[in-house]
Structure formats: C-alpha cells, structure tokens
C-alpha positions in Angstrom: 0.1 0.1 0.0 2.7 1.9 0.0 4.2 4.5 2.4 1.8 5.9 5.6 3.2 8.7 7.2 1.9 8.8 11.0 2.3 12.1 13.2 1.9 11.6 17.6 1.3 14.8 18.6 2.5 15.4 22.5 -0.8 14.8 24.4 -0.2 11.5 22.6 3.6 9.9 23.4 3.6 11.6 27.5 2.2 9.1 29.2 1.7 5.4 30.3 -1.8 5.3 29.3 -1.0 6.5 25.6 2.2 5.2 24.5 0.5 1.7 24.4 -1.9 2.7 22.1 1.0 4.6 20.0 2.9 1.6 19.4 -0.4 -0.8 19.0 -1.6 1.5 16.0 2.1 1.3 14.2 2.1 -2.2 15.3 -1.0 -3.0 13.3 0.0 -0.6 10.3 3.4 -1.7 9.8 1.4 -5.2 8.8 -0.5 -2.9 6.0 1.4 -0.8 4.5 4.9 -1.8 2.8 6.6 1.3 4.9 6.2 3.8 7.6 7.6 7.0 8.7 6.8 8.6 12.2 6.9 11.7 12.9 6.8 12.6 17.1 6.3 15.7 19.3 8.0 16.8 22.2 6.0 15.5 25.4 3.0 18.5 26.4 4.4 20.7 28.0 7.8 20.0 27.2 9.0 22.6 24.7 7.1 25.8 26.8 9.3 24.4 30.0 12.4 24.7 27.1 11.4 27.7 26.1 11.6 29.1 29.8 15.0 27.4 30.3 16.2 29.3 27.1 14.9 32.5 28.6 17.0 31.6 32.1 19.8 31.3 30.6 19.7 33.9 28.4 19.2 36.6 31.8 22.2 34.6 34.0 19.7 32.1 35.5 21.5 29.2 36.2 20.2 27.7 39.2 16.5 28.4 37.0 17.0 26.3 34.2 18.8 23.8 36.1 16.0 23.3 38.0 13.8 22.7 34.8 16.2 20.8 33.3 16.3 18.4 36.3 12.8 18.4 36.2 12.8 17.4 32.4 14.8 14.6 33.0 12.8 13.4 35.7 9.7 13.1 33.6 11.4 11.4 30.9 13.2 8.7 33.1 10.0 8.6 35.0 7.9 7.6 32.0 11.1 4.8 30.6 10.9 3.3 34.2 7.4 2.4 34.0 7.9 1.8 30.2 7.3 -2.5 29.4 11.4 -2.2 28.8 14.0 -4.7 29.0 17.0 -3.9 31.1 19.6 -3.4 28.5 17.4 -1.2 26.5 16.5 0.6 29.6 19.7 1.5 30.5 20.4 2.1 27.2 17.4 5.1 27.1 18.5 6.4 29.7 22.0 7.2 28.8 20.5 8.2 26.0 18.6 10.8 27.6 21.4 11.7 30.1 23.3 12.5 26.9 20.8 15.2 25.4 20.1 17.0 28.2 24.1 17.0 29.3 24.3 18.2 25.5 21.7 21.0 25.9 23.0 22.5 29.9 26.2 22.6 28.2 24.0 25.3 25.5 22.3 27.0 27.9 25.5 27.6 29.6 26.9 29.2 27.4 24.1 30.8 26.9 24.6 32.5 30.4 27.7 33.9 30.3 28.3 37.4 30.1 30.1 37.1 26.9 27.0 35.1 25.3 25.7 39.3 24.4 28.3 38.6 21.7 26.8 35.3 20.5 23.7 34.8 17.9 21.3 34.5 20.3 18.5 32.6 18.3 20.6 30.2 17.3 21.2 28.8 20.9 17.6 29.2 21.9 16.4 26.3 18.9 19.2 24.0 19.7 17.9 24.2 23.3 14.2 24.1 22.3 14.1 21.2 19.8 15.7 18.5 23.0 12.1 17.7 23.4 11.4 16.4 20.3 14.7 14.0 20.4 14.0 12.9 23.7 10.8 11.5 22.6 11.7 9.8 19.8 14.0 7.7 21.4 11.4 6.6 23.8 9.1 5.7 20.8 11.8 3.9 18.5 13.3 1.8 22.4 9.3 0.6 22.3 8.9 -0.1 18.6 12.0 -2.2 19.2 11.0 -3.9 21.8 7.8 -4.8 20.4 9.9 -6.4 17.1 9.8 -3.9 15.6 13.3 -2.3 13.7 12.4 1.3 15.2 15.9 4.2 14.6 15.3 7.2 16.4 16.6 10.1 13.4 17.2 13.4 14.2 15.3 16.0 11.5 19.0 17.7 11.5 19.6 15.3 9.1 16.7 15.9 6.8 15.2 19.3 7.0 16.9 21.8 5.6 16.4 26.2 6.7 16.6 29.2 5.9 18.4 31.2 8.7 15.2 32.7 10.1 15.7 30.6 13.7 11.7 30.0 15.7 10.4 30.0 12.5 12.6 28.3 9.8 11.2 28.0 5.5 12.2 24.4 4.3 14.3 24.5 1.4 12.2 22.4 -0.6 14.8 21.1 -2.6 17.7 20.6 -0.7 15.2 18.6 2.3 14.0 16.0 -0.9 18.0 15.3 -1.6 18.8 14.9 2.3 15.2 12.3 2.3 16.7 10.5 -0.5 20.3 9.7 0.6 19.4 9.2 4.2 15.3 8.6 4.7 15.2 6.4 1.7 17.8 3.9 2.6 16.4 2.8 6.2 12.8 2.1 4.7 14.5 0.1 2.5 16.2 -2.0 4.7 12.6 -2.3 6.6 13.4 -0.2 9.1 10.9 2.5 10.9 12.1 5.3 11.3 11.0 7.9 14.3 11.7 11.3 13.4 11.8 14.7 15.8 8.6 16.7 14.2 9.7 20.8 14.7 13.3 20.3 13.7 15.7 20.9 10.6 19.0 22.4 10.0 21.3 24.9 8.2 22.9 24.1 5.3 25.9 24.4 7.5 23.7 22.3 10.3 22.8 24.9 12.6 20.0 23.8 14.6 16.4 25.5 13.4 12.4 25.4 14.7 9.6 25.6 12.5 7.9 27.2 14.2 4.9 25.9 17.4 2.9 22.7 15.8 5.6 22.6 13.5 5.5 18.6 14.1 2.9 18.3 11.6 5.0 20.8 8.9 7.8 18.4 9.2 5.4 15.9 7.8 3.7 17.1 5.4 7.5 17.3 3.9 8.4 14.3 4.3 5.9 13.2 2.8 5.7 14.5 -0.2 9.9 13.7 0.0 8.4 10.7 -0.1 6.2 10.7 -1.8 3.5 8.5 0.8 0.3 7.5 0.0 -1.2 9.5 2.9 -0.7 11.4 5.6 -2.5 10.5 9.3 -2.4 13.3 12.5 -3.0 11.6 15.3 -4.0 13.6 18.2 -6.2 12.9 21.6 -9.7 14.2 20.1 -11.8 12.7 16.8 -10.8 14.8 14.2 -11.0 18.6 13.0 -14.2 19.7 14.4 -17.6 22.3 13.8 -16.8 24.5 16.2 -14.6 24.4 19.6 -16.1 21.0 22.2 -14.6 23.7 25.1 -17.5 26.2 23.6 -20.3 24.6 21.7 -22.2 21.9 23.2 -23.2 20.2 19.9 -19.9 20.3 18.1 -19.6 17.0 15.5 -16.6 16.2 13.9 -16.4 16.9 10.2 -16.2 13.6 7.8 -13.9 15.2 5.4 -12.9 18.4 4.2 -11.5 20.1 0.5 -7.2 21.0 1.5 -8.9 24.8 0.7 -11.1 24.5 4.2 -9.3 22.7 6.0 -6.6 25.7 4.9 -8.9 28.1 6.3 -9.6 26.8 9.2 -6.2 27.1 10.5 -5.8 30.2 9.0 -8.4 31.3 11.1 -8.2 29.6 14.5 -8.1 26.2 14.4 -5.2 24.7 16.9 -5.2 21.1 15.6 -3.2 21.2 12.1 -0.2 24.0 11.5 -1.2 26.6 9.5 1.8 25.6 6.5 1.5 22.0 6.4 -1.8 22.3 4.4 -0.6 23.4 0.7 2.3 20.9 0.5 -0.4 18.3 0.3 -2.6 19.8 -1.7 0.4 20.5 -4.7 0.8 16.8 -4.1 -3.2 15.2 -3.9 -1.8 13.7 -0.7 -4.6 12.6 1.5 -4.8 13.8 5.1 -6.2 12.2 8.2 -6.8 13.5 11.8 -7.6 10.9 13.9 -7.7 9.9 17.6 -5.2 8.0 19.1 -7.0 6.6 22.3 -10.3 6.0 19.7 -8.0 4.2 15.9 -11.7 2.5 15.0 -12.9 5.8 14.1 -12.7 7.3 11.1 -11.8 10.5 12.5 -11.6 13.4 9.2 -10.2 13.4 5.9 -9.0 15.9 3.7 -8.8 15.1 0.4 -9.2 16.8 -3.4 -12.3 14.9 -3.9 -14.3 16.5 -1.1 -16.6 19.7 -2.5 -15.3 22.7 -1.8 -17.5 25.5 0.5 -20.7 23.7 0.3 -23.8 25.8 0.7 -24.4 24.5 4.0 -21.5 25.9 7.1 -19.1 22.8 8.0 -17.4 24.7 10.7 -16.8 28.2 12.7 -13.2 29.2 14.1 -12.3 32.2 15.4 -9.0 34.2 16.7 -8.5 36.3 19.4 -5.7 37.8 18.1 -8.1 40.0 15.5 -9.9 42.2 16.6 -12.5 44.9 14.1 -13.2 48.4 15.2 -15.7 51.3 12.9 -15.2 55.1 13.2 -18.5 55.2 10.5 -21.6 53.6 10.0 -21.1 50.8 8.6 -23.6 48.0 7.8 -23.7 45.8 10.9 -23.6 42.4 8.5 -20.6 43.4 6.8 -18.8 43.7 9.8 -20.3 40.0 11.2 -19.0 38.9 7.5 -15.4 39.0 8.7 -15.9 38.8 12.4 -17.6 35.3 12.4 -15.8 33.6 9.5 -17.3 30.5 8.8 -16.8 27.7 6.4 
C-alpha cells in the first residue's frame, strides 16, 4: 500500500496510558503498509519548559534553567521506568536521555555567560528547544524495538534543510528532498521504521532550526511529499476536525471530510489542531490527510482530500482568532462586520 506517514502529538506520547496505544497503532499499520514513517512531538509541556529554560539562561539564572532541566529529566526517566522494556534497552535509553540533556545544559551554560551578548542568541535557543522532540523520538523507537519492529530514532537535522530564520524557519524543498533521498529512503529499503523528530531542521551549514510552534505537523507534510507517501495521518487526542470548539459549543461534532482549501482556511483562522503551513504541500501533491484520535483508532476521524466539495451551501465549521479585532469610525452595515468577525465555512 505504499508509504504511510504518521505524526503523533505531545498528548499522545507523554503517558503510560497513551504510549501503548501509539505502539499498538504502529504495529497494526506496519502489517498493512509497505513502509511507515513516524514523526513525533515533544511530550506535552516540554517545549514550553525548554523555552523558559532558554530565557533563564539568557538572564544568567543558572539555578533556574538547571531546575527546569532536572524536572524534564525526572519526567522522562519516570516514564521510561514504567514502560515494558528489557533492562538493557532501558539502560541504553536512560543513557541517551542523559546525553541529550547534558549537551543541552552545555548550550544553556554558554548562553548564560556574560560574553553571550555577542553570540547569535536565536541559534542557541533553537538548539535548546529542539531537545524535546529528540527525547520523545528515542522513547518511541525503543518501544518499537521491544515489540519486534526495527525502530530507529532519527533527528530531522539530517533531513529538513531550512533558511536561517531561527524560531520559524522555512524549508528548502529541493535540498530537503535530496537529504531525504540520501538519509531516509535507505532506511525504509532496509525495512526499518524511522521515528523522526518533528518541529526541527537545520541550515545548510548544520545549525539547528525550528519550524514554529506546532511544526511537527509541517515536518510530517514535508517528509510525505519528499517520500511520495500515499497518505498522512495526524494522531491527536480528539476525534478529528470539529465543527466548532467543543469547549465552547456543546453540540460540536466531527467533520467527516474537508477539502484542502477548507482545512487551510480553518487552520489560518484559529483551528489549532493542525499547523497552518502543512496543508499546501499536501494539496500540491494530492496526498490525503487524516486526523484521528489515538485513543479511538477505530473511528474514521476527518479526511482531507481533493474530492471533498469546496465550500458547499451549508456551514461546515466555525472558528475564531482572539488576535483579531475590529473597530469602525463610521456607520457600517452590521452584516458586513459580522461577515468578517464570524468567519465561517
């Protein structure tokens, strides 16, 4: 059935309840597809903690960033202790976690030095906040190996090539495709299952970059087009794209299918479940996208594809953005204002 690219969000990889679901899904799809590509986010809250650690390092607050790193270490090691791993695998995974965190501490230390005012600070910050995905990728890969699948953690530094807009980098599609062909496709040909860090990339000279918050979705999209994947599945803790925010609208329901244009508009105007930039590459290559619930994998979720009708007569979904406001200094038809404020699809 070709190549399936699946992305698992932070809420799906961070607990001993969710991780068995993730492994079960991968095991099932491993039997159905010719090759799998797994993209993972950092555990919930870890990226925010790393951003705070980077900020404290800039301020020279060594006790503060060391406390955060110690908390992150404790959380990951506690998770590893609860996983059904052989002692050898568990020991190797703990060593990997410590190695990554010690390297990150070195970056924080450099950033905290008085001389850091002369350093390209944004580069150091991206190196720090990319650590979360690197940790979770190693946890998932270890679990796959424990379950008989040859999983290998792969840092996207070696795959996604970007410009030098640190914090919100833009991928170089041609160079990324070259790197994917050189470093990822041979792993698939050897029947390995790569577990790839979302959110991160690197400049042509090898400096770590990040793709913006929620960038793991974008990573999955980029890898899918570069490997000519048959489909992309985004696994979250919701049943799919919703007709409205269920926290605000009691009778919000899952939308069965959307066009690429519709889902792009929804993400742009406030729907938080997908990264804004991930849809366009999939649309260009006509790669279907599914949004599914990791805790209810039997449900179909939302399917985004080229044959979904664009903007039918009925309203499909309502979304909002708190960052947009309107004011009027003259008499304006209220219907015109409502058309803009209540952007509906």
